[in-house]
All heavy atoms as an XYZ file, in Angstrom:
772
protein
N       0.874     -1.195     -0.004
C      -0.044      0.019      0.043
C       0.888      1.273     -0.006
O       0.606      2.215     -0.639
C      -0.839     -0.013      1.233
C      -1.772      1.192      1.273
S      -3.396      0.724      0.489
C      -4.295      2.003      1.029
N       2.049      1.165      0.738
C       2.850      2.345      0.751
C       3.470      2.633     -0.593
O       3.743      3.736     -0.993
C       3.936      2.251      1.729
O       4.810      1.183      1.487
N       3.668      1.593     -1.426
C       4.190      1.635     -2.714
C       3.209      2.412     -3.604
O       3.612      3.308     -4.509
C       4.616      0.235     -3.424
C       5.713     -0.264     -2.716
O       6.503      0.440     -2.172
O       5.830     -1.557     -2.858
N       1.941      2.069     -3.472
C       0.958      2.794     -4.171
C       0.905      4.232     -3.901
O       0.922      4.966     -4.884
C      -0.362      2.081     -3.987
C      -1.515      2.834     -4.625
C      -1.863      2.678     -6.008
C      -2.422      3.736     -3.911
C      -2.749      3.374     -6.581
C      -3.508      4.312     -4.498
C      -3.686      4.197     -5.849
N       0.885      4.637     -2.717
C       0.896      6.015     -2.184
C       2.181      6.720     -2.708
O       2.085      7.842     -3.265
C       0.870      6.115     -0.734
C      -0.589      5.740     -0.123
C      -0.454      5.871      1.336
C      -1.689      6.576     -0.708
N       3.263      6.119     -2.625
C       4.469      6.813     -2.945
C       4.580      7.018     -4.544
O       5.121      7.982     -5.095
C       5.770      6.166     -2.437
O       5.820      4.905     -3.096
N       4.083      5.987     -5.326
C       4.139      6.058     -6.708
C       3.082      7.073     -7.313
O       3.430      7.860     -8.196
C       3.961      4.676     -7.399
O       2.661      4.246     -7.086
N       1.961      7.148     -6.675
C       0.929      8.058     -7.046
C       1.368      9.522     -6.764
O       1.088     10.466     -7.501
C      -0.421      7.842     -6.508
O      -0.438      7.988     -5.145
N       2.022      9.701     -5.680
C       2.429     11.026     -5.331
C       3.649     11.498     -6.126
O       3.869     12.678     -6.386
C       2.908     11.218     -3.874
O       3.988     10.352     -3.564
N       4.365     10.520     -6.768
C       5.480     10.840     -7.567
C       5.025     11.357     -8.963
O       5.645     12.203     -9.550
C       6.321      9.644     -7.840
N       3.748     10.919     -9.341
C       3.197     11.390    -10.639
C       2.556     12.754    -10.523
O       2.423     13.492    -11.454
C       2.116     10.395    -11.030
C       2.772      9.134    -11.568
N       3.568      8.988    -12.728
C       2.748      7.865    -11.052
C       3.930      7.858    -12.777
N       3.322      7.057    -11.846
N       2.215     13.197     -9.328
C       1.635     14.435     -9.227
C       2.419     15.701     -9.661
O       1.883     16.546    -10.359
C       1.052     14.767     -7.785
C      -0.132     13.939     -7.385
C      -0.630     14.242     -5.956
C      -1.827     13.323     -5.785
N      -2.478     13.636     -4.440
N       3.705     15.799     -9.313
C       4.539     16.906     -9.864
C       4.608     16.879    -11.289
O       4.574     17.971    -11.872
C       5.922     16.544     -9.240
C       5.609     15.811     -7.966
C       4.495     14.918     -8.312
N       4.688     15.697    -11.965
C       4.678     15.661    -13.422
C       3.224     16.063    -13.930
O       3.359     16.821    -14.909
C       5.011     14.249    -13.901
C       4.843     14.129    -15.460
C       6.421     13.766    -13.505
N       2.247     15.624    -13.364
C       0.922     16.062    -13.748
C       0.694     17.576    -13.554
O       0.193     18.309    -14.473
C      -0.130     15.258    -13.063
C      -0.199     13.822    -13.518
O       0.295     13.419    -14.591
O      -0.717     12.982    -12.673
N       1.204     18.066    -12.452
C       1.120     19.472    -12.212
C       1.837     20.284    -13.117
O       1.374     21.369    -13.478
C       1.351     19.770    -10.761
N       3.021     19.894    -13.387
C       3.978     20.617    -14.424
C       3.341     20.626    -15.816
O       3.269     21.510    -16.505
C       5.366     19.989    -14.421
N       2.746     19.417    -16.264
C       2.120     19.264    -17.452
C       0.822     20.221    -17.523
O       0.673     20.916    -18.625
C       1.580     17.850    -17.669
O       0.920     17.707    -18.873
N       0.082     20.177    -16.478
C      -1.020     21.074    -16.423
C      -0.660     22.445    -16.433
O      -1.304     23.366    -17.185
C      -1.926     20.730    -15.186
C      -3.217     21.541    -14.964
C      -4.169     21.179    -16.072
N      -5.328     22.013    -15.822
C      -6.074     22.456    -16.832
N      -5.793     22.268    -18.077
N      -7.083     23.095    -16.513
N       0.330     22.829    -15.714
C       0.803     24.290    -15.727
C       1.316     24.680    -17.157
O       0.968     25.770    -17.675
C       1.935     24.374    -14.760
C       2.546     25.867    -14.625
C       3.639     25.895    -13.662
C       4.246     27.201    -13.778
N       5.452     27.418    -12.778
N       1.949     23.828    -17.940
C       2.370     24.139    -19.180
C       1.197     24.299    -20.192
O       1.100     25.204    -20.957
C       3.315     22.997    -19.823
C       3.873     23.283    -21.127
C       4.862     22.277    -21.524
O       5.433     21.498    -20.644
O       5.103     22.128    -22.728
N       0.140     23.474    -19.978
C      -1.035     23.524    -20.768
C      -1.680     24.842    -20.568
O      -2.135     25.572    -21.505
C      -2.017     22.318    -20.451
C      -1.564     21.120    -20.961
C      -2.569     19.974    -20.513
O      -3.377     20.166    -19.548
N      -2.412     18.772    -21.178
N      -1.787     25.276    -19.328
C      -2.465     26.581    -18.976
C      -1.749     27.769    -19.453
O      -2.301     28.613    -20.082
C      -2.670     26.709    -17.414
C      -3.619     25.733    -16.922
C      -3.062     28.145    -17.066
C      -3.710     25.539    -15.452
N      -0.267     27.674    -19.393
C       0.543     28.741    -19.919
C       0.338     28.843    -21.539
O       0.242     29.882    -22.090
C       1.980     28.461    -19.518
C       2.180     28.689    -18.130
S       2.010     30.229    -17.499
C       3.230     31.197    -18.348
N       0.311     27.583    -22.171
C       0.079     27.641    -23.617
C      -1.208     28.255    -23.967
O      -1.391     28.960    -25.002
C       0.311     26.312    -24.157
C       1.787     25.792    -24.197
O       2.664     26.632    -24.203
N       1.974     24.509    -24.132
N      -2.181     27.888    -23.284
C      -3.662     28.540    -23.462
C      -3.619     30.016    -23.292
O      -4.165     30.670    -24.095
C      -4.612     27.754    -22.573
C      -6.140     28.276    -22.877
C      -6.974     27.590    -21.880
O      -6.675     26.774    -21.129
N      -8.382     27.894    -22.106
N      -2.864     30.471    -22.231
C      -2.856     31.866    -22.058
C      -2.127     32.551    -23.152
O      -2.646     33.557    -23.595
C      -2.194     32.162    -20.639
C      -3.204     31.682    -19.491
C      -1.853     33.587    -20.429
C      -2.463     31.682    -18.182
N      -1.001     31.983    -23.546
C      -0.236     32.561    -24.709
C      -1.145     32.704    -25.900
O      -1.057     33.674    -26.667
C       1.045     31.720    -25.044
C       2.107     31.931    -23.878
C       3.229     31.032    -24.297
C       4.341     31.113    -23.295
N       5.529     30.215    -23.442
N      -1.815     31.581    -26.199
C      -2.799     31.606    -27.381
C      -3.856     32.673    -27.338
O      -4.043     33.404    -28.202
C      -3.367     30.200    -27.587
O      -2.396     29.193    -27.670
C      -4.233     30.158    -28.784
N      -4.498     32.712    -26.155
C      -5.561     33.779    -25.881
C      -5.000     35.148    -26.012
O      -5.585     36.109    -26.480
C      -6.218     33.497    -24.547
C      -7.085     32.244    -24.567
C      -7.764     31.998    -23.348
O      -7.837     32.774    -22.416
O      -8.255     30.754    -23.174
N      -3.661     35.315    -25.422
C      -3.081     36.749    -25.501
C      -2.781     37.081    -26.868
O      -2.997     38.229    -27.293
C      -1.847     36.684    -24.592
C      -1.061     38.014    -24.545
C      -1.982     39.092    -23.923
C       0.140     37.783    -23.695
N      -2.375     36.182    -27.714
C      -2.028     36.470    -29.115
C      -3.281     36.733    -29.843
O      -3.355     37.673    -30.746
C      -1.283     35.208    -29.799
N      -4.439     36.030    -29.521
C      -5.695     36.313    -30.138
C      -6.149     37.775    -29.800
O      -6.521     38.513    -30.754
C      -6.729     35.303    -29.812
C      -8.131     35.513    -30.348
C      -8.095     35.485    -31.871
C      -9.161     34.552    -29.877
N      -6.009     38.075    -28.494
C      -6.444     39.491    -28.145
C      -5.618     40.580    -28.774
O      -6.038     41.554    -29.243
C      -6.418     39.571    -26.580
C      -6.434     40.938    -26.120
C      -7.444     38.680    -25.863
N      -4.334     40.257    -28.862
C      -3.447     41.174    -29.439
C      -3.725     41.391    -31.019
O      -3.641     42.464    -31.533
C      -2.033     40.810    -29.303
C      -1.495     40.981    -27.897
C      -0.127     40.373    -27.667
O       0.362     39.518    -28.371
N       0.510     40.955    -26.552
N      -3.993     40.344    -31.756
C      -4.474     40.411    -33.065
C      -5.739     41.153    -33.270
O      -5.809     41.941    -34.189
C      -4.477     38.942    -33.648
N      -6.658     40.947    -32.443
C      -7.858     41.707    -32.517
C      -7.712     43.156    -32.265
O      -8.255     44.002    -32.900
C      -8.923     41.063    -31.450
C      -9.415     39.777    -31.825
C     -10.334     39.115    -30.724
O     -10.158     39.407    -29.516
N     -11.114     38.222    -31.092
N      -6.868     43.442    -31.262
C      -6.567     44.840    -31.028
C      -5.763     45.537    -32.172
O      -6.053     46.637    -32.573
C      -5.701     44.939    -29.745
C      -5.379     46.415    -29.290
C      -4.613     46.435    -27.981
O      -4.667     45.546    -27.175
O      -3.848     47.505    -27.863
N      -4.902     44.788    -32.883
C      -4.193     45.259    -33.952
C      -5.143     45.607    -35.136
O      -5.102     46.675    -35.675
C      -3.143     44.224    -34.451
C      -2.461     44.585    -35.759
C      -1.617     45.876    -35.654
C      -1.586     43.446    -36.107
N      -6.046     44.741    -35.389
C      -7.011     44.991    -36.458
C      -7.973     46.080    -36.042
O      -8.103     46.909    -36.955
C      -7.923     43.604    -36.616
C      -7.016     42.595    -37.209
C      -9.235     43.944    -37.517
C      -7.741     41.183    -37.230
N      -8.479     46.235    -34.887
C      -9.209     47.253    -34.406
C      -8.440     48.706    -34.582
O      -9.027     49.539    -35.157
C      -9.837     47.101    -32.994
O     -10.490     45.918    -32.958
C     -10.527     48.210    -32.553
N      -7.320     48.732    -34.079
C      -6.541     49.959    -34.152
C      -6.227     50.338    -35.677
O      -6.379     51.568    -36.079
C      -5.246     49.813    -33.427
C      -5.522     49.938    -31.860
C      -4.183     50.069    -31.102
C      -4.459     50.143    -29.582
N      -3.614     50.931    -28.954
N      -5.840     49.392    -36.424
C      -5.518     49.620    -37.831
C      -6.740     50.133    -38.567
O      -6.747     51.138    -39.260
C      -5.123     48.240    -38.533
O      -3.902     47.770    -37.802
C      -4.731     48.541    -39.972
N      -8.012     49.494    -38.257
C      -9.175     49.976    -38.873
C      -9.532     51.375    -38.466
O      -9.893     52.204    -39.357
C     -10.360     49.146    -38.621
C     -10.364     47.735    -39.329
O      -9.682     47.624    -40.187
N     -10.995     46.775    -38.648
N      -9.381     51.748    -37.178
C      -9.679     53.011    -36.765
C      -8.782     54.056    -37.330
O      -9.166     55.126    -37.841
C      -9.509     53.113    -35.167
C     -10.598     52.343    -34.455
C     -10.368     52.222    -32.960
O      -9.345     52.761    -32.480
O     -11.335     51.694    -32.305
N      -7.436     53.754    -37.153
C      -6.435     54.718    -37.772
C      -6.517     54.946    -39.279
O      -6.433     56.128    -39.700
C      -5.078     54.323    -37.381
C      -4.793     54.117    -35.882
C      -4.566     55.469    -35.152
C      -4.211     55.184    -33.745
N      -4.081     56.327    -33.027
N      -6.613     53.952    -39.945
C      -6.617     54.010    -41.384
C      -7.885     54.502    -41.997
O      -7.860     55.325    -42.883
C      -6.155     52.666    -41.985
S      -4.547     51.984    -41.717
N      -8.957     54.254    -41.310
C     -10.286     54.800    -41.721
C     -10.225     56.281    -41.474
O     -10.717     56.970    -42.394
C     -11.402     54.153    -40.936
C     -12.756     54.666    -41.336
C     -13.401     54.078    -42.374
C     -13.467     55.664    -40.722
C     -14.705     54.495    -42.868
C     -14.563     56.230    -41.131
C     -15.270     55.619    -42.180
N      -9.838     56.755    -40.332
C      -9.688     58.142    -40.044
C      -8.879     58.967    -40.952
O      -9.182     60.104    -41.368
C      -9.235     58.309    -38.590
N      -7.702     58.292    -41.394
C      -6.763     58.941    -42.220
C      -7.245     58.942    -43.751
O      -7.150     59.906    -44.449
C      -5.446     58.197    -42.287
C      -4.323     58.764    -43.156
C      -3.082     58.127    -43.058
C      -2.164     58.863    -43.937
N      -1.092     58.129    -44.503
N      -7.904     57.798    -44.072
C      -8.131     57.621    -45.614
C      -9.517     57.988    -46.086
O      -9.777     58.271    -47.245
C      -7.728     56.216    -46.009
S      -6.046     55.818    -45.788
N     -10.483     57.718    -45.133
C     -11.895     58.030    -45.599
C     -12.381     59.394    -45.041
O     -12.831     59.375    -43.934
C     -12.800     56.796    -45.075
C     -12.124     55.469    -45.510
C     -14.221     56.921    -45.667
C     -11.964     55.175    -46.796
N     -12.262     60.337    -45.870
C     -12.521     61.658    -45.426
C     -14.045     62.052    -45.623
O     -14.724     62.802    -44.909
C     -11.754     62.788    -46.169
O     -11.902     62.656    -47.572
C     -10.310     62.671    -45.826
N     -14.654     61.376    -46.692
C     -16.169     61.560    -46.894
C     -16.781     60.170    -47.088
O     -16.788     59.827    -48.278
C     -16.233     62.460    -48.184
C     -15.874     63.883    -47.964
C     -16.044     64.701    -49.259
C     -15.501     66.132    -49.021
N     -15.508     66.904    -50.321
N     -17.240     59.562    -46.050
C     -17.741     58.194    -46.200
C     -19.015     58.173    -47.260
O     -19.718     59.126    -47.178
C     -18.198     57.794    -44.775
C     -17.385     58.687    -43.917
C     -17.149     59.969    -44.672
N     -18.978     57.145    -47.929
C     -20.124     57.050    -48.929
C     -20.461     55.592    -49.184
O     -20.075     54.732    -48.312
N     -21.110     55.209    -50.259
C     -21.536     53.845    -50.408
C     -20.437     52.937    -51.006
O     -20.546     51.791    -51.045
C     -22.744     53.774    -51.369
O     -22.493     54.436    -52.600
C     -24.016     54.520    -50.722
N     -19.399     53.677    -51.457
C     -18.214     52.782    -52.082
C     -16.946     53.700    -51.879
O     -17.040     54.859    -51.593
C     -18.547     52.545    -53.548
O     -18.563     53.758    -54.282
N     -15.894     52.819    -52.030
C     -14.530     53.436    -51.856
C     -13.993     53.972    -53.232
O     -14.135     53.280    -54.240
C     -13.569     52.561    -51.310
C     -13.837     52.063    -49.847
C     -12.867     50.956    -49.463
C     -13.849     53.239    -48.834
N     -13.404     55.115    -53.339
C     -12.809     55.693    -54.489
C     -11.513     54.950    -54.714
O     -10.959     54.346    -53.703
C     -12.549     57.162    -54.438
O     -11.620     57.454    -53.468
N     -10.866     55.107    -55.796
C      -9.564     54.379    -56.063
C      -8.555     55.010    -55.101
O      -7.725     54.305    -54.640
C      -9.099     54.601    -57.552
C      -9.962     53.624    -58.453
O     -10.531     52.717    -58.047
N      -9.922     54.106    -59.773
N      -8.680     56.323    -54.923
C      -7.616     56.934    -53.992
C      -7.732     56.490    -52.502
O      -6.881     56.128    -51.832
C      -7.843     58.480    -54.086
N      -8.969     56.228    -52.001
C      -9.302     55.772    -50.766
C      -8.807     54.290    -50.644
O      -8.227     53.904    -49.643
C     -10.794     55.817    -50.457
C     -11.307     57.216    -50.248
C     -12.822     57.339    -50.109
O     -13.508     56.463    -50.688
O     -13.285     58.187    -49.443
N      -9.047     53.550    -51.670
C      -8.578     52.055    -51.642
C      -7.050     51.994    -51.602
O      -6.561     51.247    -50.820
C      -9.044     51.382    -52.968
C     -10.462     51.163    -52.982
C     -11.013     50.410    -54.189
O     -10.260     49.785    -54.964
N     -12.330     50.513    -54.472
N      -6.442     52.890    -52.341
C      -4.919     52.907    -52.353
C      -4.432     53.361    -50.965
O      -3.426     52.812    -50.536
C      -4.390     53.786    -53.522
O      -4.869     53.373    -54.745
C      -2.944     53.908    -53.396
N      -5.020     54.387    -50.421
C      -4.707     54.945    -49.126
C      -4.773     53.845    -48.081
O      -3.936     53.661    -47.241
C      -5.475     56.162    -48.878
S      -5.055     56.842    -47.195
N      -5.893     53.197    -48.054
C      -6.089     52.115    -47.086
C      -5.101     51.078    -47.195
O      -4.551     50.584    -46.174
C      -7.657     51.568    -47.227
C      -8.664     52.424    -46.702
C     -10.083     51.869    -47.126
C      -8.629     52.559    -45.208
N      -4.819     50.620    -48.400
C      -3.933     49.510    -48.622
C      -2.526     49.852    -48.109
O      -1.889     49.158    -47.354
C      -3.893     49.206    -50.166
O      -2.938     48.223    -50.320
N      -2.025     51.104    -48.498
C      -0.769     51.595    -48.018
C      -0.730     51.798    -46.439
O       0.201     51.389    -45.773
C      -0.348     52.809    -48.745
C      -0.030     52.665    -50.205
C       0.295     54.026    -50.935
N       0.684     53.786    -52.194
C       0.691     54.724    -53.143
N       0.352     55.989    -52.867
N       1.002     54.355    -54.460
N      -1.865     52.332    -45.999
C      -1.822     52.523    -44.495
C      -1.825     51.236    -43.722
O      -0.942     51.016    -42.815
C      -3.170     53.254    -44.160
S      -3.389     53.610    -42.423
N      -2.584     50.283    -44.181
C      -2.531     48.832    -43.516
C      -1.175     48.288    -43.654
O      -0.606     47.730    -42.712
C      -3.683     48.024    -44.059
C      -4.991     48.548    -43.550
C      -3.488     46.544    -43.573
C      -6.124     48.040    -44.257
N      -0.601     48.424    -44.945
C       0.827     47.738    -45.037
C       1.807     48.401    -44.186
O       2.711     47.667    -43.538
C       1.219     48.008    -46.563
C       0.499     47.074    -47.466
O      -0.144     46.090    -46.979
O       0.570     47.294    -48.757
N       1.721     49.764    -44.079
C       2.741     50.390    -43.190
C       2.485     50.081    -41.600
O       3.455     49.861    -40.901
C       2.683     51.906    -43.376
C       3.449     52.406    -44.427
C       3.485     53.996    -44.566
N       2.437     54.335    -45.418
C       1.451     55.210    -45.374
N       1.451     56.079    -44.280
N       0.546     55.340    -46.264
N       1.231     49.963    -41.373
C       0.867     49.692    -39.920
C       1.483     48.189    -39.636
O       1.999     47.936    -38.598
C      -0.634     49.717    -39.734
C      -0.976     50.026    -38.354
C      -1.218     51.357    -37.873
C      -1.192     49.005    -37.353
C      -1.588     51.631    -36.628
C      -1.552     49.286    -36.014
C      -1.727     50.567    -35.679
O      -2.127     50.895    -34.404
N       1.169     47.244    -40.521
C       1.660     45.895    -40.346
C       3.142     45.781    -40.334
O       3.709     45.078    -39.516
C       1.137     44.887    -41.446
C      -0.412     44.779    -41.304
S      -0.942     44.155    -39.751
C      -0.384     42.564    -39.784
N       3.798     46.520    -41.221
C       5.382     46.628    -41.140
C       5.843     47.083    -39.878
O       6.823     46.425    -39.226
C       5.841     47.469    -42.305
C       5.666     46.798    -43.665
O       5.334     45.599    -43.794
O       5.745     47.614    -44.678
N       5.187     48.126    -39.335
C       5.637     48.647    -38.075
C       5.418     47.704    -36.971
O       6.322     47.502    -36.041
C       5.014     50.011    -37.758
N       4.238     47.073    -36.895
C       3.945     46.100    -35.910
C       4.861     44.871    -36.006
O       5.371     44.431    -34.852
C       2.532     45.540    -36.150
C       2.117     44.483    -35.123
C       1.681     44.800    -33.905
C       2.102     43.192    -35.501
C       1.384     43.829    -32.918
C       1.849     42.156    -34.586
C       1.424     42.428    -33.295
N       5.153     44.384    -37.174
C       6.159     43.241    -37.324
C       7.546     43.666    -36.857
O       8.225     42.923    -36.184
C       6.256     42.821    -38.788
C       4.887     42.059    -39.081
O       4.321     41.516    -38.307
N       4.571     42.059    -40.433
N       7.940     44.823    -37.122
C       9.357     45.281    -36.650
C       9.371     45.415    -35.110
O      10.336     44.916    -34.535
C       9.562     46.672    -37.325
C      10.973     47.287    -36.870
C      12.133     46.367    -37.250
C      11.081     48.650    -37.388
N       8.293     45.999    -34.550
C       8.278     46.083    -33.139
C       8.252     44.640    -32.493
O       8.941     44.449    -31.502
C       7.049     46.994    -32.667
C       6.986     46.886    -31.133
C       7.309     48.390    -33.062
N       7.482     43.820    -33.016
C       7.320     42.454    -32.512
C       8.682     41.629    -32.527
O       9.053     41.016    -31.527
C       6.193     41.638    -33.317
O       4.992     42.184    -33.152
N       9.353     41.839    -33.740
C      10.600     41.072    -33.828
C      11.690     41.641    -32.835
O      12.338     40.943    -32.313
C      11.027     41.281    -35.257
C      10.447     40.470    -36.273
C      10.960     40.575    -37.652
C      10.170     39.810    -38.719
N      10.583     40.110    -40.057
N      11.702     42.938    -32.751
C      12.628     43.535    -31.693
C      12.249     43.135    -30.296
O      13.236     42.853    -29.630
C      12.514     45.118    -31.866
O      12.848     45.471    -33.259
C      13.536     45.743    -31.011
N      11.027     43.025    -29.986
C      10.609     42.648    -28.630
C      11.027     41.237    -28.521
O      11.520     40.859    -27.415
C       9.123     42.821    -28.511
C       8.565     42.350    -27.197
C       8.740     43.078    -25.991
C       7.755     41.277    -27.112
C       8.332     42.625    -24.798
C       7.276     40.797    -25.815
C       7.568     41.521    -24.755
O       7.017     41.079    -23.527
N      10.699     40.288    -29.408
C      11.119     38.797    -29.121
C      12.600     38.789    -29.208
O      13.041     37.947    -28.351
C      10.534     38.039    -30.355
C      11.055     36.653    -30.444
C       9.032     38.029    -30.379
N      13.389     39.509    -29.843
C      14.742     39.539    -29.818
C      15.321     39.899    -28.503
O      16.221     39.240    -27.975
C      15.358     40.343    -31.021
O      16.752     40.359    -30.946
N      14.744     40.950    -27.980
C      15.051     41.399    -26.718
C      14.911     40.366    -25.627
O      15.621     40.100    -24.720
C      14.463     42.663    -26.258
C      14.803     43.295    -24.961
C      14.043     44.545    -24.582
N      14.763     45.525    -25.353
C      14.128     46.876    -25.378
N      13.229     47.117    -24.561
N      14.818     47.721    -25.993
N      13.659     39.782    -25.614
C      13.380     38.694    -24.730
C      14.309     37.565    -24.808
O      14.701     36.951    -23.773
C      11.818     38.258    -24.845
C      10.774     39.188    -24.379
C       9.408     38.495    -24.645
C      10.900     39.410    -22.817
N      14.583     37.191    -25.978
C      15.397     36.122    -26.192
C      16.822     36.341    -25.578
O      17.468     35.526    -25.006
C      15.587     35.785    -27.722
O      16.452     34.589    -27.911
N      17.371     37.479    -25.859
C      18.587     37.895    -25.269
C      18.517     37.992    -23.702
O      19.521     37.534    -23.081
C      19.024     39.299    -25.781
C      19.542     39.246    -27.217
C      19.888     40.660    -27.686
C      20.262     40.649    -29.077
N      20.486     41.820    -29.630
N      17.503     38.442    -23.183
C      17.361     38.551    -21.670
C      17.313     37.089    -21.101
O      17.787     36.867    -19.959
C      16.175     39.253    -21.308
C      16.290     40.744    -21.528
C      14.975     41.479    -21.188
O      13.904     40.898    -20.956
N      15.113     42.815    -21.084
N      16.707     36.177    -21.865
C      16.708     34.792    -21.308
C      17.828     33.858    -21.677
O      17.848     32.772    -21.475
C      15.372     34.118    -21.964
C      14.151     34.683    -21.546
C      13.007     33.999    -22.084
N      11.790     34.466    -21.536
C      10.489     34.136    -22.023
N      10.504     33.252    -23.021
N       9.451     34.603    -21.471
N      18.795     34.513    -22.297
C      20.016     33.806    -22.659
C      19.885     33.053    -24.070
O      20.764     32.239    -24.473
N      18.891     33.481    -24.832
C      18.835     33.006    -26.160
C      18.273     31.642    -26.347
O      18.081     31.065    -27.474
N      17.945     30.985    -25.351
C      17.481     29.560    -25.373
C      15.923     29.421    -25.452
O      15.462     28.537    -25.950
C      17.947     28.782    -24.266
O      17.568     29.193    -23.043
N      15.248     30.336    -24.919
C      13.771     30.270    -24.886
C      13.155     31.108    -25.868
O      13.681     32.160    -26.331
C      13.265     30.756    -23.493
C      13.646     29.725    -22.352
O      14.009     28.649    -22.630
O      13.651     30.239    -21.197
N      12.008     30.658    -26.439
C      11.072     31.541    -27.214
C       9.775     31.771    -26.614
O       9.209     30.841    -25.879
C      10.829     30.672    -28.549
O      10.046     31.341    -29.395
N       9.183     32.958    -26.861
C       7.915     33.137    -26.246
C       6.832     32.672    -26.909
O       5.641     32.562    -26.536
C       7.732     34.590    -25.837
C       7.641     35.478    -27.129
C       8.657     35.224    -24.955
C       7.170     36.920    -26.947
N       7.064     32.158    -28.181
C       5.940     31.646    -29.140
C       6.236     30.262    -29.572
O       7.239     29.768    -29.745
C       5.754     32.494    -30.361
C       5.433     33.962    -30.043
C       6.311     34.982    -30.160
C       4.178     34.088    -29.504
C       5.938     36.328    -29.788
C       3.730     35.588    -29.151
C       4.662     36.531    -29.382
């Protein structure tokens, strides 16, 4: 009976560590989703305010071009900041860990 108790208690730290890792991965996934939603919302707000001066039933060619360029620039800036942030985290952690 003591073997049963000692062996079952030996599995608890592994199960707890596995559960903790699952929770951390779920949090990372949910955080990434929230960040993506925020990026889309901010991009829409900023680019709409900049490019659509007189809202109507359709977009002019100039408005379409402006929106396309605005979104491209916004995404380029976001990607640059993200890469820099990940690089900084990697250096702080000694280069062995990745946050994604």
